[in-house]
C-alpha positions as CSV (number, residue, x, y, z in Angstrom):
1,M,149.2,193.4,-57.1
2,A,153.0,193.2,-56.5
3,D,154.4,190.3,-54.5
4,H,155.3,191.6,-51.0
5,Y,158.5,189.5,-50.9
6,E,159.6,191.0,-54.2
7,V,158.8,194.5,-53.0
8,L,161.1,194.1,-50.0
9,G,163.7,192.1,-52.0
10,V,163.7,189.1,-49.7
11,S,163.0,185.4,-50.2
12,R,159.9,183.7,-49.0
13,E,162.0,181.9,-46.4
14,A,163.3,185.1,-45.0
15,T,163.4,185.4,-41.2
16,P,161.6,188.2,-39.3
17,D,165.0,189.9,-38.7
18,E,165.8,189.8,-42.4
19,I,162.5,191.3,-43.3
20,K,163.0,194.1,-40.7
21,K,166.5,194.9,-42.0
22,A,165.2,195.0,-45.6
23,Y,162.4,197.3,-44.7
24,R,164.7,199.7,-42.8
25,R,167.1,199.9,-45.7
26,L,164.4,200.7,-48.2
27,A,162.6,203.1,-45.8
28,R,165.8,205.1,-45.4
29,E,166.2,205.2,-49.2
30,L,162.6,206.0,-50.1
31,H,161.3,208.1,-47.2
32,P,159.7,211.4,-48.5
33,D,162.1,213.5,-46.4
34,V,165.0,211.9,-48.2
35,N,163.6,211.2,-51.6
36,P,160.6,213.5,-52.4
37,G,159.9,212.2,-55.9
38,A,156.5,210.8,-56.8
39,E,157.8,207.4,-57.8
40,A,159.8,207.1,-54.5
41,S,156.6,208.0,-52.6
42,E,154.6,205.2,-54.3
43,R,157.4,202.7,-53.7
44,F,157.6,203.8,-50.0
45,K,153.9,203.2,-49.5
46,A,154.2,199.7,-51.1
47,V,157.2,198.9,-49.0
48,T,155.4,200.0,-45.9
49,H,152.4,197.9,-46.7
50,A,154.5,194.9,-47.5
51,Y,156.3,195.2,-44.2
52,D,153.1,195.5,-42.2
53,V,151.8,192.3,-43.7
54,L,155.0,190.2,-43.5
55,S,156.0,191.4,-40.1
56,D,152.7,190.2,-38.6
57,P,153.0,186.3,-38.3
58,K,149.2,185.8,-38.7
59,Q,149.0,188.1,-41.8
60,R,152.1,186.6,-43.3
61,Q,150.7,183.1,-42.9
62,Q,147.4,184.1,-44.5
63,Y,149.3,185.8,-47.3
64,D,151.5,182.7,-47.9
65,L,148.5,180.4,-48.0
66,G,146.7,182.6,-50.5
67,D,149.7,182.8,-52.8
68,Q,151.1,179.3,-52.8
69,G,149.8,177.3,-49.9
70,G,147.2,174.6,-50.1
71,F,147.0,171.3,-51.8
72,G,149.8,170.5,-54.3
73,G,150.9,174.1,-54.5
74,Q,147.8,175.0,-56.5
75,G,147.1,178.2,-54.4
76,F,144.0,177.0,-52.5
77,G,142.9,179.5,-49.8
78,G,142.5,178.6,-46.2
79,F,139.1,177.3,-44.9
80,G,138.7,180.5,-43.0
81,D,138.6,182.5,-46.2
82,I,136.0,180.1,-47.7
83,F,133.7,180.4,-44.7
84,E,134.1,184.2,-44.6
85,T,133.3,184.5,-48.2
86,F,130.2,182.2,-48.3
87,F,128.8,182.8,-44.8
88,G,129.3,186.6,-44.5
89,A,131.9,186.8,-41.8
90,G,134.3,188.6,-44.1
91,Q,131.6,191.0,-45.2
92,Q,130.9,192.3,-41.7
93,S,134.5,193.6,-41.3
94,R,134.7,195.4,-44.6
95,G,134.8,199.1,-44.9
96,P,137.0,201.6,-43.1
97,R,136.8,201.7,-39.3
98,S,136.4,205.0,-37.5
99,R,139.2,206.6,-35.5
100,R,136.5,207.9,-33.1
101,E,136.1,205.7,-30.1
102,R,134.3,206.2,-26.8
103,G,136.5,207.2,-23.9
104,Q,137.0,205.0,-20.9
105,D,135.0,205.2,-17.7
106,A,136.6,206.6,-14.6
107,L,136.1,205.8,-10.9
108,I,136.9,208.3,-8.1
109,R,136.4,207.8,-4.4
110,V,135.0,210.7,-2.5
111,E,134.9,211.2,1.3
112,V,132.1,213.1,2.8
113,G,131.3,213.9,6.4
114,L,128.3,212.5,8.3
115,D,126.9,216.0,8.6
116,E,127.1,216.4,4.8
117,V,124.9,213.4,4.0
118,I,121.9,214.6,6.1
119,F,120.9,217.2,3.5
120,G,123.4,216.5,0.7
121,T,126.3,218.6,-0.4
122,H,128.1,220.1,-3.4
123,R,131.7,219.3,-4.3
124,D,134.0,220.5,-7.1
125,I,136.2,217.5,-7.8
126,E,139.6,217.8,-9.5
127,V,140.0,215.0,-12.1
128,D,143.2,214.1,-14.0
129,T,141.9,212.7,-17.2
130,A,141.9,212.8,-21.0
131,V,140.3,215.8,-22.6
132,R,139.7,216.8,-26.2
133,C,142.7,218.6,-27.7
134,E,142.0,222.3,-28.1
135,T,144.5,222.7,-30.9
136,C,142.9,220.3,-33.3
137,Q,139.5,219.9,-31.7
138,G,139.8,216.2,-31.8
139,S,140.5,215.9,-35.5
140,C,144.1,214.6,-34.8
141,C,145.4,216.8,-37.7
142,Q,147.4,220.0,-37.6
143,P,145.0,222.9,-38.0
144,G,144.5,223.7,-41.7
145,T,145.0,220.1,-42.7
146,S,142.8,217.0,-42.9
147,P,143.2,213.2,-43.3
148,V,144.0,212.1,-46.9
149,T,142.7,209.0,-48.6
150,C,145.0,206.0,-48.4
151,D,146.5,205.2,-51.8
152,I,146.9,201.6,-51.0
153,C,143.3,200.7,-50.2
154,R,141.8,203.8,-51.8
155,G,139.8,204.6,-48.7
156,S,138.2,201.2,-48.2
157,G,140.3,200.3,-45.2
158,Q,140.6,196.8,-46.6
159,I,143.0,195.0,-49.0
160,Q,141.3,192.4,-51.3
161,R,143.0,189.5,-52.9
162,Q,141.7,186.9,-55.2
163,V,142.8,183.3,-54.3
164,R,141.9,179.9,-55.6
165,S,140.0,177.5,-53.4
166,L,138.1,174.3,-53.7
167,L,135.1,176.2,-54.8
168,G,136.9,178.3,-57.4
169,N,138.3,181.8,-57.3
170,V,137.2,183.7,-54.2
171,M,138.0,187.2,-52.8
172,T,139.5,187.7,-49.4
173,S,140.0,190.9,-47.5
174,S,142.1,192.0,-44.6
175,P,142.7,195.4,-42.9
176,C,145.0,197.7,-44.9
177,G,148.4,197.7,-43.3
178,S,149.2,201.2,-44.6
179,C,146.3,203.0,-43.0
180,R,145.6,200.2,-40.4
181,G,142.0,199.9,-41.6
182,Y,141.0,203.6,-41.3
183,G,140.9,204.3,-45.0
184,T,142.7,207.6,-44.4
185,I,146.2,208.6,-43.4
186,I,147.0,211.6,-41.2
187,A,149.9,213.1,-43.1
188,T,150.4,216.0,-40.7
189,P,149.5,215.0,-37.1
190,C,148.6,217.7,-34.5
191,V,151.8,218.5,-32.6
192,T,149.9,219.1,-29.4
193,C,148.2,215.7,-29.1
194,Q,150.6,213.7,-31.4
195,G,147.6,212.8,-33.6
196,Q,145.5,211.3,-30.8
197,G,142.8,214.0,-30.7
198,R,143.1,214.2,-26.9
199,V,145.6,215.2,-24.2
200,R,145.9,214.6,-20.4
201,A,144.8,217.5,-18.3
202,R,143.3,218.4,-14.9
203,R,139.7,219.6,-15.0
204,T,137.1,220.4,-12.4
205,V,133.9,218.5,-12.2
206,P,131.0,219.9,-10.2
207,V,129.1,217.2,-8.3
208,D,125.9,217.4,-6.3
209,I,126.0,214.6,-3.8
210,P,122.4,213.7,-2.8
211,A,121.2,213.4,0.8
212,G,121.2,210.0,2.3
213,V,124.2,208.4,0.5
214,D,126.1,205.9,2.5
215,T,129.5,204.2,2.2
216,G,129.8,202.1,-1.0
217,V,127.1,204.0,-2.9
218,R,128.2,204.8,-6.5
219,L,127.0,207.8,-8.3
220,Q,127.1,207.7,-12.1
221,M,127.8,210.9,-14.1
222,P,127.3,210.2,-17.8
223,G,129.7,211.8,-20.2
224,S,132.1,213.1,-17.5
225,G,134.7,210.4,-18.0
226,E,137.7,210.4,-20.3
227,A,137.4,211.9,-23.8
228,G,137.5,209.4,-26.6
229,P,140.3,209.2,-29.2
230,A,139.8,211.4,-32.4
231,G,137.0,213.4,-30.8
232,G,135.0,210.4,-29.7
233,P,132.4,210.7,-27.0
234,N,133.3,210.8,-23.3
235,G,133.0,207.8,-21.0
236,D,131.2,208.0,-17.7
237,L,132.5,209.1,-14.3
238,Y,131.6,207.0,-11.3
239,L,131.9,208.4,-7.8
240,E,132.2,205.9,-4.9
241,I,131.1,207.4,-1.6
242,K,132.9,206.9,1.7
243,V,131.2,208.5,4.7
244,K,133.8,209.4,7.4
245,N,133.3,208.3,11.0
246,H,132.1,210.9,13.4
247,D,133.4,211.4,17.0
248,V,129.9,211.6,18.6
249,F,127.3,210.3,16.2
250,S,127.1,207.0,14.4
251,R,124.6,205.8,11.7
252,N,122.3,202.9,11.4
253,G,120.5,203.1,8.1
254,D,118.6,206.5,8.1
255,D,118.9,206.8,11.9
256,L,121.5,208.7,13.9
257,L,122.8,207.2,17.2
258,A,124.4,208.9,20.1
259,T,125.0,208.3,23.8
260,L,124.0,210.9,26.5
261,E,125.8,210.7,29.8
262,V,123.5,211.8,32.7
263,A,124.4,212.6,36.2
264,M,122.9,210.4,38.9
265,T,121.0,213.2,40.4
266,D,119.5,214.2,37.0
267,A,118.5,210.6,36.4
268,I,116.8,210.5,39.8
269,L,115.0,213.9,39.5
270,G,114.6,214.1,35.8
271,T,115.9,216.9,33.6
272,T,115.8,218.5,30.1
273,A,119.1,218.1,28.2
274,T,120.2,220.1,25.1
275,I,122.0,218.0,22.5
276,H,124.2,219.7,19.9
277,A,123.0,217.6,16.9
278,L,124.6,217.7,13.4
279,D,121.9,220.1,12.1
280,G,121.2,222.2,15.2
281,D,120.3,221.8,18.9
282,V,117.7,219.3,20.1
283,E,115.9,219.4,23.4
284,V,115.6,215.9,25.0
285,E,113.4,215.4,28.1
286,L,114.5,212.8,30.6
287,K,111.9,211.6,33.0
288,A,112.6,211.1,36.7
289,G,114.1,207.7,37.3
290,V,115.5,207.2,33.9
291,Q,117.7,204.1,33.7
292,S,121.0,203.3,31.9
293,G,120.2,201.6,28.6
294,E,117.0,203.4,28.0
295,V,116.6,205.1,24.5
296,V,115.0,208.4,23.9
297,T,113.9,208.8,20.3
298,V,113.6,212.1,18.5
299,R,111.6,211.8,15.3
300,D,112.7,213.4,12.0
301,R,116.2,214.4,13.2
302,G,118.1,211.6,11.4
303,V,119.4,211.3,7.9
304,T,117.3,212.2,4.9
305,R,116.2,209.1,3.1
306,L,118.1,208.6,-0.2
307,R,115.1,207.4,-2.3
308,G,112.1,208.5,-0.3
309,N,110.6,211.3,1.7
310,G,111.3,212.4,5.2
311,R,114.2,211.7,7.6
312,G,115.1,209.0,10.0
313,E,115.2,209.2,13.8
314,L,117.8,210.5,16.3
315,K,118.1,207.8,19.0
316,V,119.8,208.8,22.2
317,G,120.9,206.1,24.6
318,V,121.0,207.1,28.3
319,Q,124.1,206.3,30.4
320,V,123.7,207.2,34.1
321,V,127.1,208.2,35.5
322,T,127.8,207.2,39.1
323,P,130.2,209.7,40.8
324,T,133.5,208.2,41.9
325,K,134.8,211.1,43.9
326,L,132.7,212.7,46.7
327,S,133.4,215.3,49.3
328,S,132.7,214.4,53.0
329,K,129.6,216.5,52.9
330,E,128.3,214.8,49.7
331,R,129.1,211.4,51.2
332,D,127.1,212.3,54.4
333,L,124.1,213.4,52.3
334,I,124.2,210.2,50.2
335,S,124.4,208.2,53.4
336,Q,121.4,210.0,54.9
337,F,119.5,209.4,51.6
338,A,120.4,205.7,51.7
339,A,119.4,205.3,55.3
340,S,116.0,207.0,54.6
341,K,115.3,204.7,51.7
342,K,116.3,201.6,53.6
343,S,117.2,199.9,50.3
344,P,117.5,196.1,50.4
345,A,120.9,194.5,50.0
346,P,122.0,193.6,46.4
347,E,120.8,190.1,45.4
348,L,120.3,188.0,42.3
349,T,116.9,188.2,40.7
350,H,115.0,186.5,38.0
351,F,116.8,186.7,34.6
352,Q,115.3,189.5,32.4
353,Q,116.0,189.1,28.7
354,G,114.7,192.6,28.0
355,L,117.3,194.2,30.3
356,F,120.3,192.6,28.7
357,A,118.8,193.2,25.2
358,R,118.6,196.9,26.0
359,L,122.2,197.0,27.3
360,R,123.5,195.2,24.3
361,D,121.4,196.8,21.6
362,R,120.0,199.9,23.2
363,F,119.8,201.7,19.9
364,L,118.7,198.9,17.6
365,G,116.3,196.9,19.8
């Protein structure tokens, strides 16, 4: 195999800038568009490969060690090469690697209303992501063409070199700099995707959001993420749910909570109230003498359980509203009622833990 330094026409002490200038000069001279001859094409490949190796500091160091480094200038390889050869580390990386890779996962946040999570809902979500190129169908090549075998590594994706070591002559391998380890070269890349096999596009993803989801829940949609390079499989799409706040109802687990304001007269006499719930009207019966802080529970009118059967409860907290503006006639009637009841004057009474608990946690207690 020709010496890389000789191929580029530089000394072994050449700086990175000198190597780059030498490569550019030879590339302009030997490029197939300028010099279409077969001999120039072979030299161009050799020049490209030599530059890929020498422009990479790590590869250049390994190359220098293999050719003249070691003890006393006898060409002993590095210890990494020895261990790779005898303990199999180098064997695992041999062979061309595939251009096909799995696409990345994607995360999208979706807002849903509280009324939508009772029974679940359907959404068509617009996603800006990578999709398979329709022109080349993920092959990365212009239609009618296909990848060609790399002439430098002959399709193996690896370049092997024989070096001398403490244990004798050993073979080392490294990814081919011409094909970058793929074993093939795309001579005519697809003009639509620039040889990537995928393009950016906006697509619609239909999503069925199950009943009972709550803020922070993530739904996984396998295969709905970004398309992989070179026709590789799609990644996954994750939907993170955020349930929007409602003006009237709030949520505690699978239960719905609401406050019902009741006129003082209805609280005294009792009444039946119609509540406009999220999924239709609900009749709530208030017994005579109902107090502020009491909770009326309606079964099976809450949120559908996410991983179970049935629904939670609708809990309605009662708040008795005392009128602040009375006509003279209304005030006289209230005064007559108060006189007939002969109610005792307000006074402190024994502390009742239950009363304050209901006032503080009338829905949750």
